[in-house]
N, C-alpha and C positions, 0 to 999 in steps of 0.2 A: 974307886968310890962311886963313880958314875955308873959303872956296870952293875954294882950292887943295888943302887937305887932303881935302875931300869928293871932288874930282876924282881925286886920287891914290888914295883909298880905292876908288872905283869902278873905276879901272884895275886895281888889285890884285885886286879881286873878280873881274873879267873874266879876268885872267890865271890865277887859281886855278881858275876854272871851265873854262877852256881846257885847263889842265894835267890836271884830273880827267877831262875828256872824252877827251883824247888818251891818257891812261894806260889808261882803260877800253877804248878801241878797240885799243890795242896788245895788251892781254891777250887780247881777242877774236881778233885776227889771229894771235897766237901759237898759240892753241888751234886755229884753223882750219888753220894751216900744219901743225901736228902731225898733224891728221886727214888732210890731203892727203898728207903724207909716208907715213903708215901705209897709206893706200889705194894709193899708188903702189908701195910695197914689195910689197903683196899682189898687185897686178896683175903686177909683174915676176916674182914667183914663179910665178904661173899661166902666164905666157908661157913661162918656162923649162921648166915641167913639160910644156906642150903641145909645145914644141920637142923635148924628150927623147922623148916618145911618138911624134912624127913620125919621129924618127931611127930608133927601134926598128922602126916600120912599114916605113920605107924599106929597112932592112937585111934585112927578111924577103922583100922582093920579089925575084923571080928576075931576074938580069941577062940582057939579051937581046943 
């Protein structure tokens, strides 16, 4: 009986450790995702600004 309780306690300890590790990784990944989304939005804005500038430049070229 004592051996079974010890084994159960070890399994529970491993489960708790896995939960904590997974939770910490999840938080890290959420932060990383937020950073990537921010960077993506900034790049999208830069692309749009460049496209607008190109459009202005193209509109100033004489038509042949």
